[in-house]
TORKOL-4160 file (C-alpha; in steps of 0.2 Angstrom, whole numbers, padded with zeros to 4 digits, m for minus):
108
<pt num="1" X="m0264" Y="m0054" Z="m0154"/>
<pt num="2" X="m0268" Y="m0061" Z="m0135"/>
<pt num="3" X="m0284" Y="m0053" Z="m0127"/>
<pt num="4" X="m0271" Y="m0045" Z="m0114"/>
<pt num="5" X="m0261" Y="m0037" Z="m0128"/>
<pt num="6" X="m0275" Y="m0031" Z="m0136"/>
<pt num="7" X="m0282" Y="m0023" Z="m0120"/>
<pt num="8" X="m0266" Y="m0016" Z="m0116"/>
<pt num="9" X="m0265" Y="m0008" Z="m0133"/>
<pt num="10" X="m0282" Y="m0002" Z="m0131"/>
<pt num="11" X="m0277" Y="0005" Z="m0112"/>
<pt num="12" X="m0262" Y="0015" Z="m0122"/>
<pt num="13" X="m0272" Y="0022" Z="m0135"/>
<pt num="14" X="m0284" Y="0030" Z="m0125"/>
<pt num="15" X="m0270" Y="0037" Z="m0113"/>
<pt num="16" X="m0259" Y="0043" Z="m0129"/>
<pt num="17" X="m0275" Y="0052" Z="m0135"/>
<pt num="18" X="m0280" Y="0059" Z="m0116"/>
<pt num="19" X="m0262" Y="0066" Z="m0115"/>
<pt num="20" X="m0264" Y="0074" Z="m0133"/>
<pt num="21" X="m0281" Y="0082" Z="m0129"/>
<pt num="22" X="m0274" Y="0088" Z="m0112"/>
<pt num="23" X="m0259" Y="0098" Z="m0126"/>
<pt num="24" X="m0274" Y="0108" Z="m0132"/>
<pt num="25" X="m0271" Y="0124" Z="m0122"/>
<pt num="26" X="m0287" Y="0132" Z="m0115"/>
<pt num="27" X="m0286" Y="0147" Z="m0127"/>
<pt num="28" X="m0283" Y="0138" Z="m0142"/>
<pt num="29" X="m0300" Y="0128" Z="m0136"/>
<pt num="30" X="m0309" Y="0145" Z="m0137"/>
<pt num="31" X="m0303" Y="0146" Z="m0152"/>
<pt num="32" X="m0308" Y="0129" Z="m0159"/>
<pt num="33" X="m0326" Y="0131" Z="m0151"/>
<pt num="34" X="m0328" Y="0148" Z="m0161"/>
<pt num="35" X="m0323" Y="0140" Z="m0178"/>
<pt num="36" X="m0336" Y="0126" Z="m0173"/>
<pt num="37" X="m0348" Y="0139" Z="m0170"/>
<pt num="38" X="m0343" Y="0151" Z="m0186"/>
<pt num="39" X="m0336" Y="0140" Z="m0197"/>
<pt num="40" X="m0344" Y="0121" Z="m0196"/>
<pt num="41" X="m0363" Y="0129" Z="m0190"/>
<pt num="42" X="m0362" Y="0139" Z="m0208"/>
<pt num="43" X="m0363" Y="0121" Z="m0218"/>
<pt num="44" X="m0369" Y="0108" Z="m0202"/>
<pt num="45" X="m0382" Y="0121" Z="m0197"/>
<pt num="46" X="m0388" Y="0131" Z="m0181"/>
<pt num="47" X="m0383" Y="0121" Z="m0166"/>
<pt num="48" X="m0375" Y="0109" Z="m0178"/>
<pt num="49" X="m0391" Y="0100" Z="m0180"/>
<pt num="50" X="m0390" Y="0097" Z="m0197"/>
<pt num="51" X="m0390" Y="0108" Z="m0213"/>
<pt num="52" X="m0381" Y="0107" Z="m0229"/>
<pt num="53" X="m0367" Y="0094" Z="m0219"/>
<pt num="54" X="m0376" Y="0082" Z="m0209"/>
<pt num="55" X="m0379" Y="0084" Z="m0190"/>
<pt num="56" X="m0366" Y="0086" Z="m0178"/>
<pt num="57" X="m0375" Y="0081" Z="m0162"/>
<pt num="58" X="m0368" Y="0068" Z="m0150"/>
<pt num="59" X="m0384" Y="0056" Z="m0155"/>
<pt num="60" X="m0377" Y="0056" Z="m0174"/>
<pt num="61" X="m0360" Y="0054" Z="m0169"/>
<pt num="62" X="m0364" Y="0040" Z="m0157"/>
<pt num="63" X="m0354" Y="0025" Z="m0160"/>
<pt num="64" X="m0341" Y="0034" Z="m0172"/>
<pt num="65" X="m0323" Y="0032" Z="m0168"/>
<pt num="66" X="m0315" Y="0049" Z="m0164"/>
<pt num="67" X="m0300" Y="0046" Z="m0173"/>
<pt num="68" X="m0311" Y="0044" Z="m0190"/>
<pt num="69" X="m0318" Y="0057" Z="m0185"/>
<pt num="70" X="m0302" Y="0069" Z="m0181"/>
<pt num="71" X="m0297" Y="0063" Z="m0199"/>
<pt num="72" X="m0314" Y="0070" Z="m0207"/>
<pt num="73" X="m0311" Y="0086" Z="m0197"/>
<pt num="74" X="m0292" Y="0087" Z="m0204"/>
<pt num="75" X="m0294" Y="0079" Z="m0223"/>
<pt num="76" X="m0311" Y="0082" Z="m0226"/>
<pt num="77" X="m0322" Y="0072" Z="m0238"/>
<pt num="78" X="m0318" Y="0070" Z="m0255"/>
<pt num="79" X="m0331" Y="0071" Z="m0268"/>
<pt num="80" X="m0341" Y="0082" Z="m0256"/>
<pt num="81" X="m0341" Y="0101" Z="m0249"/>
<pt num="82" X="m0333" Y="0095" Z="m0233"/>
<pt num="83" X="m0316" Y="0104" Z="m0231"/>
<pt num="84" X="m0301" Y="0100" Z="m0222"/>
<pt num="85" X="m0296" Y="0109" Z="m0209"/>
<pt num="86" X="m0278" Y="0102" Z="m0208"/>
<pt num="87" X="m0271" Y="0121" Z="m0211"/>
<pt num="88" X="m0280" Y="0127" Z="m0196"/>
<pt num="89" X="m0277" Y="0112" Z="m0183"/>
<pt num="90" X="m0266" Y="0098" Z="m0178"/>
<pt num="91" X="m0270" Y="0083" Z="m0176"/>
<pt num="92" X="m0273" Y="0083" Z="m0156"/>
<pt num="93" X="m0283" Y="0098" Z="m0159"/>
<pt num="94" X="m0295" Y="0089" Z="m0171"/>
<pt num="95" X="m0294" Y="0072" Z="m0160"/>
<pt num="96" X="m0300" Y="0086" Z="m0145"/>
<pt num="97" X="m0313" Y="0095" Z="m0155"/>
<pt num="98" X="m0320" Y="0078" Z="m0161"/>
<pt num="99" X="m0322" Y="0073" Z="m0144"/>
<pt num="100" X="m0330" Y="0089" Z="m0138"/>
<pt num="101" X="m0345" Y="0085" Z="m0154"/>
<pt num="102" X="m0347" Y="0067" Z="m0147"/>
<pt num="103" X="m0351" Y="0075" Z="m0129"/>
<pt num="104" X="m0359" Y="0088" Z="m0133"/>
<pt num="105" X="m0353" Y="0106" Z="m0140"/>
<pt num="106" X="m0353" Y="0117" Z="m0126"/>
<pt num="107" X="m0341" Y="0131" Z="m0120"/>
<pt num="108" X="m0323" Y="0124" Z="m0117"/>
């Protein structure tokens, strides 16, 4: 693939991801943050700094692809205690949550 085509594809993917995140409504964002505070913190520890599960801090998640993180959120990690949450959220919501974790978890 030519460099310009790769750049164009990357720009398109970023635009598509941004549009998808924009589709997550404000009320749902509040629910997702609440899920982080209640469900995720039970394994990933207070402040998501690590516990039975690894840390979900910006430092720990730096350099990881948001799409890969969203896949883990949706489908879990087979062979570990990390469950999938596909029954509780859409792919767009998982991507929004992954992005939020990478940037530092704060209220929506």
